[in-house]
C-alpha positions as CSV (number, residue, x, y, z in Angstrom):
1,M,-6.8,21.0,-9.2
2,L,-3.9,21.2,-7.0
3,R,-0.5,19.2,-8.9
4,V,1.5,17.2,-6.5
5,V,4.0,15.8,-8.4
6,S,5.2,16.8,-11.6
7,G,8.5,15.7,-13.2
8,V,9.6,13.1,-10.9
9,S,11.4,10.1,-12.8
10,L,13.3,7.7,-10.9
11,V,13.9,3.5,-11.9
12,A,14.7,1.3,-8.9
13,E,16.8,-1.7,-9.4
14,R,17.1,-5.2,-8.5
15,G,19.4,-5.6,-5.7
16,Q,20.0,-2.5,-5.2
17,V,18.1,0.0,-2.4
18,T,17.0,3.3,-3.7
19,A,16.5,6.0,-1.2
20,L,13.7,8.9,-2.0
21,L,14.4,11.8,-0.1
22,G,12.5,15.4,0.3
23,A,11.3,18.0,2.7
24,N,7.6,17.3,4.4
25,G,5.4,18.4,1.5
26,A,7.9,17.8,-1.4
27,G,5.8,15.0,-3.0
28,K,7.8,11.5,-2.0
29,T,4.8,9.9,0.2
30,T,2.8,10.2,-2.8
31,T,5.0,9.2,-5.3
32,I,5.3,6.1,-3.5
33,E,1.9,5.3,-2.6
34,C,1.1,6.2,-6.6
35,A,4.1,3.3,-7.1
36,Q,2.9,1.4,-4.7
37,G,-0.9,1.6,-6.4
38,L,-2.1,2.8,-3.0
39,Q,-3.0,6.1,-4.7
40,K,-4.8,6.8,-8.0
41,R,-2.6,8.8,-10.2
42,T,-3.6,11.4,-13.0
43,G,-1.3,11.6,-15.7
44,G,2.2,9.7,-15.9
45,S,3.4,6.6,-16.6
46,I,4.6,3.8,-13.7
47,I,5.5,0.6,-14.4
48,L,6.2,-1.8,-11.6
49,L,7.4,-5.3,-12.3
50,G,6.3,-4.8,-15.7
51,Q,2.6,-3.6,-15.1
52,D,0.8,-0.9,-14.4
53,P,0.3,-1.1,-10.7
54,D,-3.1,0.2,-11.1
55,T,-4.5,-1.6,-13.0
56,A,-2.6,-4.9,-12.2
57,G,-4.4,-8.0,-9.9
58,A,-3.6,-10.0,-7.1
59,A,-0.6,-11.6,-8.8
60,L,1.7,-8.1,-8.7
61,R,0.4,-7.3,-5.2
62,A,2.0,-10.9,-4.2
63,R,5.4,-9.8,-5.5
64,V,5.4,-6.9,-4.0
65,G,5.7,-5.9,0.4
66,V,4.9,-2.4,1.6
67,M,6.0,-1.5,4.9
68,L,4.3,1.9,5.9
69,Q,5.0,4.2,9.0
70,D,2.1,4.0,10.6
71,G,2.2,0.0,10.3
72,G,-1.4,-0.3,9.2
73,L,-1.5,-3.9,11.5
74,P,-4.5,-4.0,13.5
75,P,-4.5,-2.9,17.3
76,S,-6.3,-5.9,18.5
77,A,-3.6,-8.6,17.1
78,R,-0.9,-10.5,18.6
79,P,2.2,-10.3,16.5
80,I,2.6,-14.1,15.6
81,P,-1.2,-14.9,15.2
82,L,-1.3,-11.8,12.6
83,L,1.8,-13.1,10.8
84,R,0.5,-16.7,10.2
85,H,-2.7,-14.9,9.1
86,I,-0.6,-13.4,6.6
87,A,1.5,-15.6,5.8
88,G,-1.5,-18.3,4.4
89,M,-2.7,-15.8,1.6
90,Y,0.7,-16.5,0.0
91,Q,1.9,-19.7,-2.0
92,D,5.4,-19.3,-0.9
93,P,5.3,-17.9,2.4
94,W,8.8,-16.7,4.3
95,P,8.3,-19.1,7.5
96,V,7.2,-17.4,10.1
97,D,9.4,-19.0,12.6
98,E,12.4,-17.8,11.1
99,L,11.0,-13.8,10.7
100,V,9.8,-14.1,14.5
101,A,13.4,-15.1,15.8
102,R,15.5,-12.8,12.9
103,L,13.3,-9.9,14.1
104,G,13.1,-10.8,17.7
105,I,9.4,-10.4,17.7
106,D,9.3,-13.2,20.4
107,A,10.4,-11.0,22.8
108,F,6.7,-9.1,23.0
109,S,4.6,-11.8,20.7
110,R,2.0,-11.9,23.3
111,T,1.2,-8.3,23.6
112,S,-1.4,-6.8,21.3
113,V,-0.6,-4.2,18.8
114,R,-2.1,-1.4,20.2
115,R,0.5,-1.7,23.3
116,L,3.4,-2.4,21.6
117,S,6.2,0.4,21.5
118,G,6.8,2.0,18.1
119,G,10.2,0.2,17.7
120,Q,8.6,-3.0,18.2
121,K,5.6,-1.7,16.0
122,Q,8.2,-1.5,13.3
123,R,9.9,-4.8,13.2
124,L,6.2,-6.0,13.0
125,A,5.5,-4.4,9.9
126,L,8.8,-5.4,8.4
127,A,8.4,-9.1,9.1
128,A,4.5,-8.6,7.9
129,A,5.6,-6.9,4.4
130,L,8.1,-9.8,4.1
131,V,6.2,-12.6,5.0
132,G,5.1,-13.1,1.0
133,R,8.5,-13.1,0.1
134,P,8.2,-10.0,-2.4
135,E,10.5,-9.2,-5.6
136,V,10.2,-5.4,-4.6
137,L,10.3,-3.9,-1.1
138,F,8.7,-0.8,-0.1
139,L,10.2,1.0,3.5
140,D,8.6,4.1,4.6
141,E,10.5,5.5,7.4
142,P,12.0,1.8,8.7
143,S,14.3,2.4,11.5
144,A,11.4,4.9,13.0
145,G,11.6,4.8,16.7
146,L,13.9,1.9,17.0
147,D,16.5,1.3,19.5
148,P,20.5,1.2,18.5
149,Q,20.6,-3.0,18.4
150,S,16.9,-3.0,16.6
151,R,18.6,-0.6,13.7
152,Q,21.1,-2.2,13.6
153,L,19.2,-5.7,13.0
154,V,17.1,-4.2,10.3
155,F,20.0,-2.6,8.6
156,E,21.8,-6.0,8.3
157,L,17.9,-7.7,7.4
158,I,18.1,-5.1,4.4
159,A,22.0,-5.6,3.4
160,E,21.3,-9.3,3.2
161,L,17.7,-9.0,1.2
162,R,19.4,-6.6,-1.2
163,D,22.4,-8.5,-2.1
164,R,19.9,-11.5,-2.5
165,G,18.6,-9.3,-5.5
166,M,15.2,-7.6,-3.9
167,A,14.4,-4.5,-4.9
168,I,14.0,-1.9,-2.2
169,I,12.6,1.6,-2.0
170,L,12.6,3.3,1.1
171,T,12.1,6.8,2.1
172,T,13.6,8.7,5.1
173,H,14.4,11.6,7.0
174,L,17.1,10.5,8.3
175,M,20.5,11.0,6.2
176,D,22.6,8.8,8.2
177,D,20.0,6.1,7.6
178,A,19.8,6.8,3.6
179,Q,24.0,7.5,3.7
180,R,24.7,4.3,5.0
181,L,21.8,2.2,3.0
182,A,21.4,3.6,-0.1
183,D,22.9,2.4,-3.2
184,Y,21.1,4.9,-5.3
185,V,19.4,8.0,-4.2
186,Y,17.1,10.6,-5.5
187,I,16.2,13.9,-4.1
188,I,12.9,15.4,-4.9
189,D,11.4,18.7,-3.9
190,A,7.8,20.6,-4.9
191,G,7.2,17.4,-7.0
192,R,9.9,16.9,-8.9
193,N,13.3,15.6,-9.3
194,V,16.0,18.0,-8.4
195,A,19.3,15.9,-7.8
196,E,20.4,12.0,-8.6
197,G,23.1,10.0,-8.1
198,T,25.0,7.5,-5.8
199,V,26.1,8.6,-2.1
200,A,29.2,9.3,-3.5
201,Q,28.5,11.2,-7.0
202,L,26.5,13.7,-5.0
203,L,28.8,14.7,-2.7
204,R,31.1,14.9,-5.5
205,H,29.1,17.0,-7.4
206,E,28.0,19.1,-4.7
207,L,31.4,20.2,-3.7
208,A,32.5,21.0,-7.2
209,A,29.8,23.0,-7.8
210,A,30.6,25.0,-4.5
211,G,34.3,24.7,-5.1
212,A,34.8,23.2,-1.9
213,Q,36.6,20.2,-2.5
214,H,38.6,20.2,0.4
215,I,36.1,21.3,3.2
216,R,36.1,19.2,6.5
217,T,35.1,19.0,9.7
218,L,37.3,18.3,12.4
219,H,35.6,17.2,15.7
220,F,37.1,16.7,19.0
221,E,35.9,16.5,22.8
222,A,38.2,18.1,25.4
223,E,37.8,20.5,28.5
224,P,35.1,23.2,27.8
225,G,36.3,27.0,27.4
226,L,39.0,26.4,25.2
227,D,40.1,29.4,23.1
228,L,41.3,28.3,19.6
229,A,41.7,31.5,18.2
230,G,44.7,32.1,15.7
231,V,45.3,28.3,15.5
232,L,43.7,27.9,12.6
233,P,43.0,29.7,9.5
234,A,40.5,33.0,9.6
235,D,38.4,31.3,7.1
236,V,38.0,28.1,9.4
237,E,34.8,28.2,11.5
238,I,35.7,27.2,14.9
239,R,32.8,26.4,17.6
240,E,32.1,24.9,20.7
241,T,28.5,23.1,20.1
242,R,28.3,22.0,24.0
243,A,30.6,22.2,26.6
244,G,33.5,20.7,25.6
245,S,32.4,19.6,21.9
246,Y,34.7,21.6,19.4
247,S,33.7,21.3,16.0
248,A,36.3,23.0,13.3
249,T,34.8,23.4,9.3
250,G,36.7,24.7,6.4
251,A,39.4,23.7,3.8
252,L,41.5,22.0,6.1
253,T,45.0,21.0,5.5
254,P,47.7,18.9,6.9
255,A,49.5,21.6,8.3
256,D,46.0,23.0,9.6
257,L,45.7,19.9,11.3
258,A,49.4,19.8,12.6
259,A,48.9,23.3,14.0
260,V,46.1,21.7,16.4
261,T,47.9,18.8,17.7
262,A,50.4,21.2,18.1
263,W,48.6,23.4,20.3
264,W,47.2,20.5,22.6
265,A,50.6,19.3,22.9
266,D,52.0,22.8,24.5
267,R,48.9,23.1,26.7
268,G,49.4,19.2,27.9
269,I,45.5,18.6,26.3
270,M,44.7,14.9,25.0
271,P,40.9,15.0,23.7
272,A,38.8,12.5,24.2
273,S,37.9,11.7,21.1
274,M,38.7,13.7,17.9
275,S,37.3,12.3,14.2
276,L,37.5,14.2,10.6
277,A,34.6,14.4,8.3
278,A,33.8,15.6,5.1
279,R,30.7,16.8,3.9
280,S,27.4,14.2,4.5
281,L,24.5,13.5,2.7
282,E,22.5,15.9,5.2
283,D,24.6,18.9,4.0
284,V,23.9,18.6,0.4
285,F,20.3,17.8,1.1
286,L,19.8,21.1,3.0
287,D,21.7,22.9,0.4
288,I,19.8,21.6,-2.3
289,S,15.9,21.3,-0.5
290,G,17.1,24.9,1.6
291,R,17.2,25.3,5.4
292,E,14.0,26.6,6.3
293,I,11.7,25.1,8.1
294,R,8.5,23.4,6.1
């Protein structure tokens, strides 16, 4: 027997977005499907709203919303009739018209599911997961395929639901999404927990472990082909990542920033943009899970 998950332990609190991160094959989908009661487990224990999802009945499922990455929506259905049908299965559903307006579904309400774009399907799948007013919401790659406007809309709704006290569990490959949305993060690898904490805790821990508390990256946009050799210390990595886009990564100090700006001033260079960033959740994830393709 192949053991896919062994050693995963996690808690998702009400009023919190809990993110489960892992490379392909790490076991996160299996973990979430078991937690939802969609896949039978062969060991361990799961408690969802005080019950075991393997043996619980319809009353528990009515309190849980699930948004799958592939949607699981009937391809021939149209969005609003589908949502009204799903709403009819609940005693106190979220008003369909309100959900439709909030997620902009009216803009494609006459189109069948099979003809919707990826982002439109995601918005419809989210509405279907929410229409029963769940206490716990599982989201699998909630921003996949969304355009920037839809992504912002979905993020605002997730934050609002969290603030109302909903427990939200999400999986995503987009570290920016996790860093922006998550109150608490679990990273799993090879079917077990390898790190957990708030984003700030994970960043602090990994930086301290690496002895790199002051690692920062300076990004700026200017004319292409600039030679910055000798401007910054030798242990600062300087790259032109694409024409006119530069990054300098290392233990940057205020004196280093002053040296760069003085160098610009001497040459009459005014960058089109500049930013200074610390390590990100993606850096932590890659350090923990490795950088090889799986």
